[in-house]
N, C-alpha and C positions, 0 to 999 in steps of 0.2 A: 106243170109242178118243175122245178129245178133239177138239174140233173142230182140223183144221189150216187153214193162208192161205196164200195165195199169197203169197209169200215175197222182197220186190225185192231185199232184199241176196243171196239165191242167184243173182237172173239180173243183177245187174250184171255188166258185162265176159264173158257169156257168149256164147259163139258159137253160133248157131242157125241151122242151115237147116230153110226153111220152104216147101214146096212149097203151091201155091195161093194165093200172098199175094196175087194180085189178085182173089180172090173176096170175098165178103162176111163168112163167118168168117175169110178168114185175113187182110184187111182189119183187123178188130178185134183180133186176135191179132196182127197185127204193131204196132198202135199199144201195145198193153199193153205187151208186150216192149222197144220201142224206151224207151218211158216212164220203164221201168225199169234201163235202162242195158245190155240185150242188144245184140249185134253179129249183126243179122239179115243173112240172107244169102236171097234169096227165089226162086224157081223156079219160073214157071209161062206159060201161054196171057197176051197182051194181055186186060184186060177185055170181057167178053161183051156190056155193056151202056153206054147214053151216056144219063145221067151213071150211073157206076161208084162206090163206095167209096173204091177204090184211088184215080180221079183226085180224088175232093174231099177226100181226106185227104193227097194227094201221099205214098202210102207207096211210089212208088219212090225219090224223093229222100228219104226218110225213115230209111230202111233203109241200109244200107253197102254192099249188092251187091243188082242186082236181073237176074235172065235172064228177057227174053220168050223162053222156049221149051218143049217140047213134052215129054212126059213120057214120051213113046214114042221120042223121040230117045236111045237108052240112052248111046251113044259121049258125047253133050254132056252128061248126065245125070250119068256118072260121074266128066267133067271138072272139073263146076261143085263137086260135093261136095268130090274131092282137093285143090281150089283153096280151098275154105271151112275143110277141116278141123273142122270143129262138133263142140261139146262133144255138145248133143241136136237130135235135128231130129223136126219135126214135119209129117206126112203128110196134105193137106188136098186134093193136086188131083184132080180128080174130075168125071165127069159127071153132077151132084146131082140131076136133075129126071127123074120117074115119066113123066110124060106125054111130056118129050124120047125118053125109053128107047122107047118104043112104035114113034118114026117114026123113031129111030136107035141101032138095037139095037147094030151091028156097032160103031160110036163108042163108044155104053156101055163094051160087054164089053171094048173094046180100053182104053182110059182106066182104066177102073175096077180091073181084073185084069191085063192086063201094065205097067200107070201101077205098080203095088203092086210088081210082081216086080222091073221096073228097080231102083225107089229100091231095095227091099232087097236086091238084086244090088249096087249101087253102094257099100252100105253093109257089105257080106260083108266084104270083106281091107282096111279100113279101123280104122285103131285107136285116133281121136280121141274117138269117139263113146260116151257112157257113158249115154246115156237114149233111146229112138223111139218115139213115138209114133203108131202108123196109126188115120185116123180112118173111120170108116166109118157106120153108121148103124143108129138101132130096127128100120129094115126088113127089116135084115138075117135075122130069126128067122122061121122056118115059123111064118105065123101064122092060129091054131087059131079066131080070132075069141072066146080066151075072155076073161072079166073080170079077171082078176088080171094083174099085169105079168109080164114075161117077165125070166130070171134068166140069169146069162151062162153058164149051161151048157147053158141050152136049145138043139135042133136048129136050125141054119142052115138057109135056106128062101126063099122069095121067089118069089113068082107072075111080078110082071113085071120086063124085062129090068134096071131099074136096081137092084130090091130083092135079085136073085138075083147080078148081078154083084158087090155088096158082101156079100154071105155068102162070093161064091167069094175075095175079098179078106180074106174073112176067117181063112179056111181056107188060100191063099197063106202069112199071115202067120204062121199057127201051126207051119206046115209049116218055114218058114225059123228060127222059132224054137227048134223043136226040133233041125234041123237042124244050124244054124250059131250061135245064140246062146247055147247052154245050158250049154256046157262051160267049164270053171272060168277059163280060159284068156282069153275073149272076156269084152271089161268092156263091150258093148252089148246093153243090158238092153231088150226090145220087148214094148209091149203095143199091144191095140188098143182102142179108144173107141166107144162108140153112145152119140148121145143121141135126143133127142125132135125133136120140129118145132120149129125154132129159127127165133126171129124179131127184129126189132131193127131198128134206125133204120138209112136204108143200103142198104138190100136192094130192088133194080130188078129182081129175076131174074124172067122171065114164069113163070107160073100157077103163081104163089106167094099165098096169101089177102093178106098185109098188103099185099104190093106192087102185086096186084090191085085192092085196097080205095083205096089210094093214086091208082093212076091214074084210077079209077071215081071218086071221092068231090072229086077237082082238077075234074074236067071238069063237074061236077055229074049225073053219071048213075049210076043204081042199080049196086050190084056184084053180079053174077050168080055163084052159089053153083051147085056142083055136087052135093054130097052134103052138107045141113046137119046132119045127122043123125049123121054120122062122129067117132068122139071122137078125141082125136090128145092127144099128151103138150105140150102146149105149153110155152116155155121164154125167157124172153129170151136171146141169145147170152152174154151172159157167165157166164151159169151153167155152160153145160159148158165152155167157155174158163179156167174158174178152175178146174173138175174135171183139165182136159187138162195145166195148169200144176202144180196138185197134186202129180198122179200124176206126171209128168216130175222133178220134185224128189226123189219119194220112188224112182223108178228111178234117178237118179244118185246116191240117198247110199243107196241098202239094196239095191238090185238085183234079184235074180232074184225075191224076195219079192212083188214087185208086178208082173212079167212074163207077164201073162195079158189076160184078157179083163175091158172093165169097163163099164158103165151109168152116163150122169151125167144123167138126166131129172128132171123135174118133180116135186113130191109130188102125192099120189095125186089132191089133191082139183082140179089144175090139167090134170087127163088129163078137158077139156072138149069136147063135141060143137061143130062148127066153128060154127054159129048163136049159140051162148051169147058165144064169142070173138070174133065179130065184132059182137056187141052191145056187149062192154066195149069194143071200140074204138072204134067209134061214139059211144059216150056222153063218149067223151073229147074224140072230133073235131069236134062240136059240127053246127053249120048243117043240112042238111037231107038227109044223107047216111044211107043206106040199102041196104038189101039184097033180091034178089029171088032165086028159084029157077031155075037153069036149067033149059030142059026139054028140051035136046037130050040123045041117045043118049051116055055116056061110056065111057072105056076103065077097066076093074076098077080099083078102089080098095078098101084094108080100109075096113070099119067100127070095130075098135075093135082099139085099139092101146095098151099102157101098156107101161113099165119097172121093173123090183123094182129100184132101184137101194140096198137093204139092205147090199152089198158096200162100196160107197164109201161109205156113212154108218160102218160098222163098223170100214172096213181102213184106209180114208183119210182121216178125220174130215170128209168133204165132205159139204157137205148143201145145197139149196136155200136161197136167201135171199128170192128176188123172187118174189115171186103173181103169177098170170097178170094180175090188175087191176095190179099195179107194174109190170108189162112194156108194156104196155097203154100207160100213161102214159106212159112213157120214150120209149116208141116217137111219139108223137104231138108229144111235147116236142123230140125230133129233129127232127122233120120239119116241124114250123113254125118251129125256128131254121133250117134250108136254105132255106125260103121265105121266109125277110126275110134271107138271105144273111149268116147270122152266121159268126163264124170256127168252123167245122165241127171243126176238129181238138181246139180249145177245151173244144166242145160234148162230145164225145165223150170227154176225157181227164175230163171233171168228170162225165160217168156212170161210167166206168171208178173213180172215185176215191169215188162214190156208193156203189155196189156195194162196194168193199174195206173201207169204212167201215160197212156195214150188216149188223146180227146177224140 
């Protein structure tokens, strides 16, 4: 298939319901959608960090309606979805941190599994929706530490509460799709999406490499790295978001053909060890930034993880545009602009436009 694009004309005046709009990926997606004229309703808990991308970009003011609410409140979620009567739904609300899941497994399972159940249940009898994209993770696969990328039909698994909860969310979505959204009379076509290690400007989350690096370097401390040899599929946040948007367009226009699971990871060359990724970041950051290996015993983490994205390339015409080197450059540019108090909405929109015009 030839290259596909995010089509601003498609999104103009589309009603979009987005869970997790106050988060890092949700903030970028909200900005991108509204810049194309979409009418976005957001549903999420308040931001968990100060600062947050949501507040820096004024996302709750930018979108049409914002609910500061819990995905586990089924009755409230159903009322919000019914009021919005969306054309397209993106489900991003989640507990997204591996290490946090070891400490808070009940919250992780409740949010990531029952939150998905509540969202799909809220859509089951709604006749306005034509496309639903449920966001999970590359960590949903049963990781065998092999050298090739995981394909969409590989078994679900997960060593830790976060990873296994996302594997469960995949199974829940598949069951709902087959039970309620696969008949000829239901217009809502449901897909799941799995991205790699997403990085970008405006992420202040705990226990993530780039946010931890920025905190360390801004305070003139070395970054402590738990597992410098672990290989991760690094990608700029705009890469998977473009895939989600292109997939939603295809679901809306062509329906059941695309109602399945999809990987949106980086190119094979950008599945790199942690130490190489942070060295690239440091080369852009400058000054006296440095890292050291942390000596404390750590919870289990996968050592090798790659995604096979040939399905998205061949059937959707999506492919990665920005290399890891470009991604690191864009993150440092964004953070330096934030430090000098530039208009971060315009800085972020400029990066979106740069990405859309990239080949």
